[in-house]
C-alpha positions in Angstrom: 0.0 0.0 0.0 1.3 3.4 -1.0 0.4 6.6 0.8 1.4 10.2 0.3 1.0 13.0 2.9 -0.5 15.9 1.1 -0.9 18.3 4.0 0.3 18.1 7.6 -0.4 20.5 10.4 -0.8 19.9 14.1 -4.6 19.5 14.0 -5.1 18.5 10.4 -3.7 16.0 8.0 -4.5 14.9 4.5 -3.2 11.5 3.2 -3.6 10.1 -0.3 -3.9 6.3 -0.5 -3.6 4.0 -3.6 -6.9 2.3 -2.9 -10.0 2.8 -0.8 -9.9 -0.2 1.6 -7.6 1.2 4.3 -8.9 4.8 4.4 -12.4 3.5 5.0 -11.3 1.3 7.9 -9.2 4.2 9.3 -12.2 6.5 9.0 -14.3 4.2 11.2 -11.7 3.9 13.9 -10.8 7.6 13.8 -14.4 8.6 14.4 -14.4 6.6 17.7 -11.7 9.0 19.0 -13.3 11.9 20.9 -10.3 14.2 19.9 -11.1 13.7 16.2 -13.6 16.3 15.1 -13.7 15.2 11.4 -12.5 12.1 9.6 -13.6 11.3 6.0 -12.2 10.3 2.7 -13.0 11.8 -0.7 -12.4 10.6 -4.2 -12.7 13.5 -6.7 -13.0 11.2 -9.7 -13.1 7.5 -10.3 -9.6 7.7 -11.8 -8.1 9.4 -8.8 -6.9 8.0 -5.5 -8.9 8.6 -2.3 -7.7 11.2 0.1 -8.4 10.9 3.9 -8.8 14.2 5.8 -8.5 14.1 9.5 -9.1 17.1 11.9 -8.6 17.0 15.6 -9.0 19.2 18.7 -6.4 18.9 21.5 -4.5 16.0 19.8 -2.0 15.8 17.0 -3.7 14.5 13.9 -0.9 12.1 13.0 -1.0 10.8 16.6 -4.7 10.1 16.1 -4.0 8.1 13.0 -1.2 6.2 14.8 -3.5 5.3 17.6 -6.2 4.2 15.1 -3.7 2.0 13.3 -2.7 0.4 16.6 -6.3 -0.4 17.4 -6.9 -1.9 14.0 -3.8 -4.1 14.3 -4.9 -5.2 17.8 -8.4 -6.1 16.5 -7.0 -8.0 13.6 -4.7 -10.0 15.9 -7.7 -10.9 18.0 -9.6 -12.1 14.9 -6.6 -14.1 13.8 -6.3 -15.7 17.3 -10.0 -16.5 17.5 -9.9 -18.0 14.0 -6.9 -20.2 14.8 -8.7 -21.5 17.9 -11.7 -22.5 15.9 -9.8 -25.1 13.8 
């Protein structure tokens, strides 16, 4: 997966991804964070890559993404563990 940071400020970050899967998952997890005031992706045209925009209040926007990624990884590890137990 490739990503490109288009804009980075303390309370706002825009990241371009090469497909839509991960930005959508990130959006869901970011919106659970009370410090995140806005998290959504947009795709200007079908031929363009999606861009995730995150705005925060009282928390660094990149730190919010880092925390969301950690939570995603933790949940995926739990799913993997549960799946292995079911065999």
